N, C-alpha and C positions, 0 to 999 in steps of 0.2 A: 443492342437487342430489347426485347419488349420486358424481361427482368430486370427491374431498378433494385436500388435500396431500399425503398419501401418493401418491397416483396421478402427482403431478408430478415425484417424485421416481423413481417406476418408469417414467414415459416418457422421461425425462433415462438413466437407466441403458441400456432398451432401445434407444436411439439411439447410446449409445457404440459406438465403434471402438477399441481396445485398440493401443495404438503403445508400441512399446519404450523410449522415451525419459522417459516419465510420470514415473519417480519423480523426475526431474531439473526438471520443470516444474509449470506449472498447468493443464496440458491435462487433468487429469481432474476441473478445475472448469467446462470449456469445451466448446461444442460448434461444431463446423464448419456451414458452409452445407447441405451435404448431410445432416449430421448432425440438423440443426435442423429439415431438412423430414420425416426421420424421426422425430423426437419428436412434431411435430405429429399424424403418422400416428397414433402411440402413443396419444396425448392422445385422439383422436376413438375408438380404438377400445376405450380403457378407459372414457372417457365414456358411451358407448353401451353398454358390457357387453354386446360381441358374443361370445356364446357358441358360435356356430356359424359355418362357413365361408361365405364371402358370394364372389361373383364381382367380378372387377375395377371394373366397370360401377357396380355398386351401392354399392360401397366408396368409388368417385370422387364418386358423388353425395353421400355421405356426408360425405365431405370439402368439398366444393363447399359444402353447407348449412354448415359451421363456420366456414368463411371468411367466409361473407355475414354469419353472424350477430357473429361476434367481432372481424375483422380490423378491419374501419373505424373502430369504437372504440377498439382498440389503437393504430391507427395514429394515431388524432387526440390521444389521450392522448400518444404517445409526442412527436410533434410538439409539442404545446402543451410540454411539460417542456422539450424541447431549444430550442425558441424561446427561452423564459424565460433559460436560462441562456445561451444564444448572447449575447443582448441584454446580459446582467448583465455579461459579462467583453467585450463588442465590443470595447472599446478594446484589451486587452490582446492578444486574439486577431487586430486588426489588426497591432498591434505584432510581433508573432511572424510574421506572414505576410511582414512587411516584411525582417526580420533573416534567414528563411528563405530568402527568394528572392535575397535578397545572397550569400546562402552556397551556394546550388544555381547556381553559375555556369555549370554545363553545361546546367541546365534539365531533368533528369533526373527531377526530384522526390524526389531522394534526397540527403543530406548526411550526412556522418559526424558524429558527436558531437562529436569532439575539432574538427572544423572549427567547427561551429556555436558552441562555448563560447568559440572564439577571436574570433569576431565580436560577441558579448555584450560583449565586454571595449573594442570600440573606441570612440573617446570621444564621436562623434555618436551612437552606440548609447544610451550613458549617458544623453545629453542626453533622448533619446525615452523610456528607461524613466523619468525624473523626470516627465516629463509624464503617463505612465500609472501615474503613482503606484507602481511597480515597484521594489522593494527589491533591494538586491546580494544579498542573503541569499536572497531570493524565487528568482532566478535561479539562485543556486548549489544549492538545492533541485530546481527544476527539470532541470537538469543532472544532479545525483544519482539523482534518479527516473528519468530516462531511462537512465542507465548500468544501473542495476539491472534495471529492464527487458530491456535488450539481454542484460544477463549472464543471465539468468532464461532466454532464448532460447539460449543455449548459446555464444554469440560472444564475441570479446575485443575489449574497447570500444578498447584501444590498438591492434588491428588496422585500424581506421577503419571499423568496421560502421556500417552507413545507417541512417536515420531516416527517417519521412515527415512533412511536416506535420501530418497527420491526428493522428501518434502526439505530436508537441510539444505542440498544441494539447489534446488530451483530458487529456495528463498536468498541463497548466498549469491547466484548468480542475477537476482532481482536486484539486491542490495549494491554489488558491484556495477550493475549496469547504471544505477541512478545516482553514485557516487563518481561515476567514471570521469577522468580529469581532474577530480581534487585530492586525489589519492596521497600525492606529494604534499599538498596543503595540510592535508588532514596530520600526516605524520608530522610534519612540521611544529604544528599546532600542540600534537600530544608530547613533543618533547620539551616544548617550551612551559606547559601547562604546569609541571611542578616549581620551575621556577618562578613564577608570577602568584604562584599560590604560596602568600605571603604566613598565612596561619597555621599551613599545613593541614586544612582539613580535608583536603582532597576535592574540595570544590572552590571555585571562584565566585566570590561576591560580585558586584556590578562594578566597584571601584578596580578590583582586581581584574575582571574582564576588560574593561574600558583600557587599563594598560596593556592588556594583552595585544588587542586588536589595534592599539594603537602604536605599537614599535614598527620602526621604519621596515625591518626587515619580514615582519608580517604582512604589512601593507602589501608590498611587493607580492608576497606569495597570494593574498588573497586578488590581488589586480591580475596576476598570471593567470586564474581560473575565473576571470568575468565577474570578481564580486568584491564588494568595498567593506570595511570594517563598520561602516555605517548601516549595510543592510543587517550583520549579524546582530550588531548593537539593539536594533530594533525589534528582533524575535529575544531577546533576552528574557523579558516578561513571559513570553508565550512558552520556553524552554523550560522554565521556572516552574513546572505544572505544580509543584504542592505550597507555591510563594512563599517560600522560606528565604527568599533572596540571593540565591547562590543556583551554580548552574556545576553539573560533572562534564567530564570531557566525552562521555558518552552523548550528553545533551546536546553539546557543543557540534558534534558530528552528526548529529541529528538534524540540527539546524541546517547542515550544509543541505542534507536531504532534502529539507523543506523548501530550499530555494532553488534547487536544481530539477526535483523531481515532481510535477504536478500531480500523480498520483498519490504520492505520501504525503505532498503537502494539503492534499484533501481529505485525507484520514485525520490529520492535525487540526485540521480544520473544523472537522466534526467534533473533536474533542474538544475545541476552544467553544463550541455552539455550548457542548453539553455543561461544559466547566459555567459558562454565563448564564445556563438555564437555571442551574442550581443554585448558583450564588443569588441570581434577583429574586428568588423564592417561588418561580413558575415551576418548579416542579412539584411544588405542594399542591399544586391545582389540578395537577393530573392533565387532562387535556387542554388545549390552548385556541381560544378564537382568534379570529383574524385581527382585530383589537390586540388581545395578548400579545399574539405575536409580533405584531408592530413593536410594541412597547419593549418587548425582551430583545429583541434584536438586530432593529432599525435605530440603532443609535450609534453614537460618535465612536466610542471606545471599542465596540466592537466591529466596525468599519475598521478602523487603525490597525486591530491585531490582523485582520485577516489581508489586508493589503501588505502588510511587514511580509506575510510569506507568499506573497504574489495570487491570493487568490482572487476572484472575482467578487465583487460585490454584486448579489441580487437583487431585482426589485421586490421587496419582501411580499407586497401586497399581492404581485402577480405570480409569485412563488407559492403564497397559499392555495391562492385558486387551483393552480397545476399539483400540488400535493393534495388537496381534497379531493381526491377522486371518487369517494364515495357519497360526495355532496353533504355532509353531517356538519358542516361548519363548524368542525373541531377538528385538529390536531393532535395527537398522541408522540411523544418525544420519538416513538419508531418510526412514524411517519416523517417526522423531520429529518432526524437523524439518515435512514435510507435515503429520502430525496435529496438531500442537499450533497451526500457522497456522489450519488449519480450524477447530479448537477455540476459538481467541481470536477468530475474526473470525465466528463465529456466536453467541458469546456475548453474550447482551441485558445481564445483569446483571454490572457489573463491581465489584470488591472496592474497597474503599476503605481 
């Protein structure tokens, strides 16, 4: 029909309400309920190509026709997809509901992330985790992802900010989907981790890590999920966020997510950019012009790290022009970070 992909973006833009904190959040990629309703109205207007003014009654009839024609199919499609996902993770979600209800002692439907993470450490909870085939590293990643979600909302995790059961379950489903097919390999690595931790530090240095992924049984496990030890070896420095020369089991599992899930890798890519941005001294300059941007990011070391997690290397000169939407000739870190996250999340072809 006449209504195309460009019209979808137009409808989204027409419905957006600008808010002051959008530079520090993902609000620019989301719609509230009221905005969603406005977006549907925009779809109807663009779909019917209304070039003349019509009264409220006639437009309401057009909306009604649109809902009757499309909403039943859309709801059926969403319900089917949701049912399949919930059924697939039923045991895990039931476990999370049990833990959440125990942590929610006041029955408010809200618990702090710190409280929830403490409950995951209880011995009886550990036994339930084993029955659900959940690993310690998966729970650690869940807590980390929830913490990042809270931080993106502008809250301080240590201050006891609250989360809902729905947020916990949605994040776990996202995590499970990202790790799908690698669970056995991760569980095997977790069992072998202590064996290769020669100094008992709870982490592996580069030599211990290389020994782990070079072990014949480990190579077979990695090959079974379409990975090679060389891929994990390449991202050792990336996972070693603190630069201390060692990685934890949680960080190894995170490496799997980087290599398997483009969305997760995109967030990791932005973290890498920010680390390089600070280490190069660019942060002290505040906003960067085009020359500064090229000097900071268009360097071999940056390209090598991005390729290691299968992210596309942008043409930084072109990227500067696209991100400099106000034509000021300078970019803040917020503009760079948000722009690159969107770029990588929307990029289907990933460099190898």
